[in-house]
Structure formats: C-alpha cells, structure tokens
Phi, psi and omega in degrees: 000140177299151184276104174048057178225125182249157176295133180291150178265134176310325184290341179268000184256133191265140173290140178248110179306133182099001184233127171239149189224138169224142184231137179227166171254101187260355180066028183304315174232323178230151174282158174057043170211152179290129181211007178221119183236138178235131168254127174252130183246135178297156179297141182094355175293146179249136188230133169228154183205157172230150186227176181307149171267000178292128186289343178265058185292142181297161178304313182293332176296316179295319177294320177301315177302320177294318181288326173290323176296333181287347179082007182296148175287106182293127182234353180207156173224143177230127187234128175242145174243169180095341179206128185280346187046045179238149186064033186244004176057210179295327172303322179292323173296316179297321178296316177299319182287324178292331174294310176304316181297319182290325173294313180300315176300320176293336184250358180071037182248176165270154183298331181291346180275003180244137175252131182254146178219139179225157174201144185144215185285139180272149168075022175244135179308138173290125176284078188304320186300316179294320181295314181299323182293330180276343183301319177303323176297313183292318182293322177299314179299317178295335186273352189281344177226150180292340180209144177298125176277174180297327179296321182287327172298319179292324176296318174299319179295328177287328188283346179258004184288152171237262175273006176301150177259340177223150173289155183234118180202152181200165179213162169203155172241150185205169177257136167228124179055032183081000181251148177282129180240137180248154176214138174218144181217151172231160180210155170225148178154142176214329179223177189050042184253127179205155178299170195068031183074167183199201176290073175216152172237139177220133181225120183238127177233139179223155174269009177303148180264104190228133177302136188292334179293343183271345196289327176299319181289323179297313180301319182289318181297315180293320181297321187293337182243017175222275188293337174276012178235017181236148175209138176257307186224003174091352177276128179258121186276181187261350193236357185309136178210141174225121186242137173236129177244131170243112181283351173059041177256352182286168189267356183283168177296150181297131177278115178247358186211114183291343178276351176292162178306316181289326177298313176297322178291324172304307179294321179300324185280326179278338179301310181300327177295314174297321177291326175299315180297317179296316178298322180301325184293320179289318180300332178259017179303144185310115178074007186295140170238349180227136175257116192241123175261128177243115182247119176255117184247163173074028177268165178276329179224161171300316181303320182285325174301317177290321173310311181293318183298312182290326175303316178290317181299330185264351185288120176299326180291323175295306183302318179287329174295320175299318178297327180273358188058031184264111184283049179280064193284354174294340175298324180290315175299321178298319180295320177299318182294325179265010184295335178097023179279120179298136174060029180294129176262103186299339182283355177256359184291135174237146180222122172240138176246104192058233183266013181259125175275104188267323183224135174227141178053035176084359183226167178306132180292140188294336180264359184286132177241139180303320180297333174290314177301319183288328180297316182289323183290343177282347182284155179283337178235129190227133171257121176249120182245123181242122179257133182264335180063035182240345185186209185234016183267139178231136175225151184227141171230157180241140179211190180219176176272176174247124176246173174304322185290337177299317179292320184295315182295317184282332174294328185255014187304320188263001178273000000 
C-alpha cells in the first residue's frame, strides 16, 4: 500500500486552457486497460523538458530531444505504457517516428511538432500496429471538449501507470501580475527510480504566459528540486521524461526573465506541485511502507551533501532496517563514511532520527536509547538529519524502505 497517499479526485484537478487530453485502451501489453494517452496543445504553447541521464536512452527520448532541438512549435504529446521502446535499436527509432507521423497527419501538423513517450518493459519491440490502431480513439476523445477536464487529467494519470498502485495528479492556483493562474500535473513511477530522472514520466501544464526560450530552464529548475531529489532503488532508467507546458493563456504580462518578480513567483508556485508529484512516486514506491526524508546539513557544497544523502538512501542495509523498524543506525554512519566525501572528519558527525539525537561528535549520544530510535522508525514518515560539521550547506532527498513486496513485484514484473 502507498505511504499516506490517496487517489486524487477529479474535482480537485484544474482544467488548463490550451490543453486537451484523450485516453484509449490500445492493448499494447494488456487488454482492458488505459495505455495510450494524447495531449493536444493550442498554438502558441511553450514547452520545456528534461530527460534521463542514462546513456542507453530509449527511442522516444532520442526523438523528443531531436524534435525539441529543431525548434518546432510543439502541439501534441503521445504516451504509451506497457512497452518502453528501449533497447530496440533502429526499429525502435522508426516506431517512435512513425507514431509522431501518424499523430501529425491526423492533426495537420509536421512530425517534429509531436513528442513521443513510452514506459514499460525494456528490450521488447513496440507493438506499433496496436498503438496506431488506438490513436483515433484517443484523438477523438481529446477533440470532444475545448479543454481537458479534471476527469480527463485523472484518466491521463491512470493511462500512464505501470507498477503504480495509484494515479498521481495534483493542481494549484496562484496569482501572477494580478491574474489567476492554474497548474495541473501528472506523474507515473514506482520502481527503477533514481535521481537524474528515472523510470518516471511527469507532465505539468500551466496557463502562465512564459517566453518559450525560458521553458527548458523552468523544466530543469523544477526537476532539480523535485524529481532529481527522489530515489526508490538507485536504478536510473532509460525513459524518464519531465515536461513543462505553458499555454500562455493567462492574463498577466509575458514572463521573459525568471529572475524577475513574476519569474520568481512562477517558480515558487510550481515548485510545490512538482515536489508533490515527486513525493507521490516515492510514497508509491514498489512495496514501500515508509516515506523517508534524508536531510544532510553542514556540508561545504551541495554536491557533497547529496553524496552523503544518496549513499544512505541507496543502501539496501539501511532501507531494510527501516522496513523492519530496526534501529541498526550504524548502517547510516557506514553509508556516510563510504559516500566518498574527501577529508570527512568522522568526529564531527551528528545524527538525528526524528526528535531523537542518536550520534554526537561521531559517537553514540550518551542519552540515546534504542527504544527511542525504534519508536521513530515505526512511523510511516521519518526524518533523518545528518550533520557533517563542514560548512553551512543543506540538501534533502526523499526515499522509501525496501520490503518483501519490492522483490516480489520486480520478480513478477513481466508476468
């Protein structure tokens, strides 16, 4: 069961003027499930995206990068689940391009104006015939209303799921230049999640009025403090993609500088939304029972704080201890020690588990009692604070525990 995560309600999801959505059952991997989603964007929309750092990037990721680099006015996105179209060589690239061409022909666009996304099993040929056969249903549904409703956003969140147990979607409203602005996002992901993006897809749209040349920076800044700060199991996938769309339909003046008051307000408003979606991925981590915040304080640089945080977050020994509520907290110290921080002085390490001071000056705190540590570890949400005693930089990552179900889910993933 997800860790304190509920299914979003359609009534809570805001329509974004300039975005239409259609979802179909194409039978790409399994029958009778939503697995093909189309986003249609009004002319004049601005799009930015960031993608996996895995060098073995999937075919749709490669095609997305090409189309964004072309400078084309992006007008559509097509997402399939059930098949990653990764590790598929030239036939996979051809399939991704044919998908774009089919959508473009139906809409009277050029193929460069379409972005393709896939998620699912790696190294299996994309069943292009089924995908193409499902496109008319998705496109027809998208064309039925002038703007995607909350119910359609929720349907899209369901349509991109793989091993997720719940759809992930959220909205928020805020003011920019005196005008009300809306934003809605969806995401998918539960396993093979690691920073620098992972097996996750995220799509965030706002009607904010933003210059197109800023959108890649907007996407990167949001990803760096949300999706690039979560990890489930340390595996970096081949297909991860995070897209931010600004339909430019709001009434405020065009944002041309992210350092301007409106630019800063935009980032400040979208950050909690991106973080909510990223946290939802961790809360729905495969077999997760604990949501764990790891905050590393007192570093000289952000990089070394993240080194320590990820060493702890990725340690199977740490993660299984949290699952068992076993305060075997020396495992955390060991992970910090092998994180690779140059000249780390172990005598300055501090460790807090929730409200319990566990380690001071590199050794067991004289007042620490194991039953206090266990009390905190039984909670569903846990804060781990690690002090390095080297500077004034703090960084945070979010992760989950490893349970028996993680092994079961991944052992049975293809069955």
